[in-house]
C-alpha positions as CSV (number, residue, x, y, z in Angstrom):
1,R,141.0,27.9,60.2
2,I,138.1,26.0,61.4
3,P,134.7,27.1,60.0
4,P,131.8,27.7,62.4
5,P,130.0,25.9,64.0
6,F,132.9,23.5,64.4
7,T,135.5,23.7,67.1
8,P,139.0,22.2,67.3
9,D,137.5,19.3,69.3
10,D,135.2,18.5,66.4
11,V,137.6,18.2,63.6
12,G,141.1,17.0,62.7
13,N,143.7,18.5,60.4
14,L,144.8,16.7,57.2
15,T,148.2,17.7,55.8
16,G,150.4,16.1,53.2
17,D,152.8,16.4,50.4
18,G,151.8,17.0,46.8
19,D,149.4,19.1,44.6
20,L,145.7,18.4,45.1
21,A,145.0,19.1,41.4
22,R,147.4,16.4,40.4
23,L,146.4,13.5,42.6
24,D,145.5,10.1,41.1
25,A,142.1,8.5,41.7
26,A,143.4,6.1,44.3
27,T,144.9,8.9,46.4
28,R,141.7,11.0,46.1
29,D,139.7,7.9,47.3
30,E,142.0,7.5,50.3
31,L,141.8,11.2,51.1
32,A,138.0,10.9,51.2
33,M,138.3,7.8,53.4
34,A,140.6,9.6,55.8
35,L,138.2,12.6,56.0
36,A,135.3,10.1,56.6
37,L,137.2,8.9,59.7
38,N,136.5,12.3,61.2
39,P,133.5,11.2,63.3
40,L,135.3,8.0,64.4
41,L,138.5,9.8,65.4
42,H,136.3,12.4,67.3
43,G,134.5,9.5,69.0
44,V,137.8,8.0,70.2
45,R,138.7,11.4,71.6
46,R,135.3,11.7,73.3
47,N,135.6,8.2,74.9
48,L,139.3,8.7,75.8
49,P,139.4,12.4,76.5
50,D,143.0,12.2,77.8
51,A,144.4,10.6,74.7
52,A,147.0,12.9,73.4
53,W,146.5,12.3,69.7
54,V,144.5,10.0,67.4
55,Y,145.6,9.9,63.7
56,Y,145.7,8.2,60.4
57,T,149.1,8.2,58.5
58,S,148.9,7.3,54.8
59,A,151.7,5.6,52.8
60,R,150.7,8.1,50.1
61,G,152.2,11.0,52.1
62,F,149.5,12.6,54.3
63,I,148.3,12.5,57.9
64,H,144.9,13.2,59.5
65,I,145.3,14.1,63.2
66,H,142.9,14.8,66.0
67,P,142.4,17.0,67.9
68,W,142.9,19.8,65.4
69,V,146.2,21.6,65.6
70,P,147.4,24.3,63.3
71,S,149.6,22.9,60.5
72,T,152.3,25.4,61.6
73,Q,152.6,23.2,64.8
74,A,152.0,19.7,63.4
75,R,152.0,18.6,59.8
76,F,152.9,15.6,57.6
77,S,156.6,15.0,57.1
78,P,158.3,12.1,55.2
79,A,160.3,11.6,58.3
80,M,157.1,10.2,59.9
81,F,157.7,7.0,57.8
82,D,160.7,6.3,60.0
83,K,158.8,6.6,63.3
84,P,157.7,3.5,65.2
85,F,154.0,4.4,65.0
86,Y,154.3,3.9,61.2
87,R,157.0,1.3,60.9
88,L,155.3,-1.1,63.3
89,G,152.4,-1.3,60.9
90,L,154.4,-2.1,57.8
91,P,153.6,-5.5,56.2
92,A,157.2,-6.8,56.7
93,Q,157.2,-5.9,60.4
94,N,153.6,-6.8,61.1
95,P,152.4,-9.6,58.8
96,E,149.7,-10.5,61.3
97,R,148.2,-7.0,61.0
98,A,148.0,-6.8,64.8
99,I,148.0,-3.8,67.1
100,R,151.5,-2.9,68.1
101,W,152.8,-0.6,70.9
102,T,155.8,1.7,70.5
103,P,158.5,2.1,73.1
104,M,157.9,5.1,75.3
105,Y,159.1,8.5,74.0
106,V,158.8,12.2,74.7
107,D,156.0,13.8,72.6
108,L,157.4,16.4,70.1
109,Y,154.4,18.7,70.9
110,G,154.9,19.0,74.6
111,K,152.4,16.4,76.0
112,G,155.1,14.5,77.9
113,M,156.1,10.9,78.0
114,M,153.9,8.6,76.0
115,V,153.4,5.4,74.0
116,T,151.5,4.8,70.8
117,A,149.1,1.9,69.9
118,T,149.1,1.5,66.2
119,L,147.3,-0.7,63.8
120,P,147.9,-1.2,60.0
121,V,145.1,-0.2,57.6
122,Y,144.6,-2.3,54.5
123,R,142.3,-2.3,51.5
124,G,142.2,-6.0,50.6
125,D,145.9,-6.9,50.5
126,A,147.1,-3.4,49.8
127,F,148.7,-1.6,52.8
128,L,147.4,1.9,53.1
129,G,148.9,3.2,56.3
130,T,148.4,3.2,60.0
131,V,145.8,4.4,62.5
132,S,147.3,5.3,65.9
133,I,146.4,6.6,69.3
134,D,149.0,8.3,71.6
135,L,148.5,7.9,75.3
136,T,150.6,9.6,78.0
137,L,152.2,7.6,80.7
138,D,150.4,9.8,83.2
139,E,147.1,8.6,81.8
140,L,148.1,5.0,81.8
141,T,149.4,5.3,85.4
142,A,146.1,6.9,86.5
143,Y,144.3,3.9,84.9
144,V,146.3,1.3,86.7
145,R,146.2,3.3,90.0
146,D,142.4,3.3,89.8
147,F,142.1,-0.4,88.9
148,K,140.3,-2.3,91.6
149,G,141.4,-6.0,91.4
150,S,141.0,-8.5,94.2
151,D,144.6,-9.4,94.6
152,G,147.8,-7.6,93.6
153,A,148.3,-4.5,91.5
154,L,148.0,-3.9,87.8
155,M,151.0,-2.7,85.8
156,I,151.9,-2.3,82.2
157,V,155.1,-3.5,80.7
158,N,155.8,-3.1,77.0
159,A,157.5,-5.7,74.7
160,S,160.8,-3.9,75.2
161,G,160.6,-4.6,78.9
162,Q,160.0,-1.0,79.8
163,L,157.7,-0.4,82.8
164,I,155.0,1.9,81.2
165,A,152.6,2.2,84.1
166,H,152.5,1.2,87.8
167,P,150.2,2.3,90.6
168,S,153.1,3.9,92.5
169,A,154.8,5.5,89.5
170,T,155.2,9.3,89.4
């Protein structure tokens, strides 16, 4: 439940594995950091209102997701560690610590076809997890359709060669 005066648009939902009473100091610090991201994640959603999800996934076994969704519908699972939004941030796959884009996929929660931009999060040289934003292909297509360039048309193709957005795409 979300306490008043907050609404689902104001807060995220943090879920994870483990017993809060038995967490080590480093995990408690990281939980506090993830909760402190609340205004930033909310700001991303405010500036990109059609973004499907914005979230932080911790290597310590928790996720903080915006907008708020009941944990009965979306919650942390260790299977998330095998998803591209997390794997593309791992030090072995991303030593440059750069933003990576996933291949397109169907959202598990019914928001349609999408891609994810993900960035690894570090404290010094210690990998903590990833921060990610999910964008639907419909939103990206609307963006390139509305783009006003002098010549040609804007399109988005990912590193896998998939056409993500094109002005005439449906």
